[in-house]
C-alpha positions in Angstrom: -14.8 97.4 -10.4 -11.2 98.3 -9.6 -10.2 101.8 -8.6 -8.2 103.8 -11.2 -4.9 103.1 -9.5 -5.4 99.4 -9.7 -6.6 99.6 -13.3 -3.6 101.7 -14.3 -1.1 99.4 -12.7 -2.7 96.3 -14.2 -2.4 97.9 -17.7 1.3 98.9 -17.0 2.0 95.4 -15.7 0.6 93.8 -18.8 2.6 95.9 -21.3 5.8 96.9 -19.6 8.4 94.8 -17.8 11.8 95.8 -16.5 14.2 93.0 -16.0 17.8 92.4 -15.0 19.9 91.4 -18.0 21.5 87.9 -17.8 23.5 87.0 -20.9 23.4 83.3 -19.9 19.6 83.1 -20.4 17.2 84.1 -23.2 15.6 87.5 -22.7 12.2 85.9 -21.8 13.8 84.2 -18.8 15.5 87.3 -17.4 14.5 88.0 -13.8 12.1 90.8 -13.0 13.9 93.8 -11.6 13.3 94.0 -7.8 12.8 97.8 -7.8 10.3 97.4 -10.6 8.5 94.6 -8.8 8.2 96.8 -5.7 6.9 99.7 -7.7 4.4 97.8 -9.7 3.3 95.8 -6.6 4.0 92.1 -6.0 1.4 89.7 -7.5 -0.4 92.6 -9.3 -2.7 91.3 -12.0 -2.3 92.0 -15.7 -5.1 93.7 -17.7 -5.3 93.1 -21.5 -6.7 96.0 -23.5 -8.4 93.9 -26.1 -11.9 93.1 -27.1 -13.4 90.2 -28.9 -14.0 91.0 -32.6 -17.6 91.5 -33.6 -19.0 89.1 -36.2 -19.0 90.4 -39.7 -22.1 92.2 -40.9 -22.7 94.0 -44.1 -24.4 96.8 -42.1 -21.1 97.4 -40.3 -19.4 97.7 -43.7 -22.0 100.2 -44.9 -21.6 102.2 -41.7 -17.8 102.3 -42.3 -18.4 103.3 -45.9 -20.8 106.1 -44.9 -18.7 107.6 -42.2 -15.1 107.0 -43.3 -15.1 106.6 -47.1 -18.1 108.6 -48.4 -16.7 112.1 -47.7 -13.5 111.5 -49.5 -15.3 109.7 -52.3 -17.6 112.7 -52.7 -14.6 115.0 -53.1 -13.0 112.7 -55.6 -16.2 112.5 -57.7 -16.6 116.3 -57.6 -12.9 116.7 -58.7 -13.6 114.4 -61.6 -16.5 116.6 -62.6 -14.5 119.8 -62.2 -11.5 118.4 -64.1 -13.5 116.4 -66.6 -11.7 113.2 -65.6 -12.9 109.7 -64.6 -10.4 108.7 -61.9 -13.1 107.2 -59.6 -14.7 105.3 -62.5 -11.2 103.9 -63.5 -10.5 102.9 -59.9 -13.8 101.0 -59.7 -13.4 99.5 -63.1 -10.0 98.0 -62.1 -11.0 96.9 -58.6 -10.7 93.1 -58.2 -13.2 91.3 -56.1 -11.8 88.6 -53.9 -13.6 85.3 -53.1 -14.8 86.9 -49.9 -16.4 89.8 -51.8 -18.0 87.4 -54.2 -19.4 85.4 -51.2 -20.8 88.6 -49.7 -22.5 89.5 -53.0 -24.0 86.0 -53.2 -25.3 86.2 -49.6 -26.6 89.7 -49.8 -28.5 89.1 -53.1 -30.5 86.1 -52.0 -34.2 86.8 -52.1 -36.2 86.0 -49.0 -38.4 83.4 -50.8 -35.2 81.6 -51.9 -34.1 81.0 -48.3 -35.1 77.5 -47.2 -35.8 77.0 -43.5 -36.7 73.9 -41.7 -38.4 73.5 -38.4 -37.2 70.9 -35.9 
């Protein structure tokens, strides 16, 4: 593992670049500013702050629904009850399912006995 100083400079080097303007060249070809190069350290690595996306799972969707959506939905339903409205019902009635949603419905509603497996 790197020490914090190396990690910080790798991140900075990945996302920030100071150059010397040269109107005769495209911006991507401008030379790195010498003072910046000295500050950041010559040949310092770059560190990307990204992760690989996790594969889709319906459980992840349910977790998101439970933690992010449910509290607001609960408030909206209670307000419908208090105000004698049906805003949430109207929203759900008018929601359009995409092909992806339909595929999820199909996959999640398959019964275990309907799944065919073969042994090799």
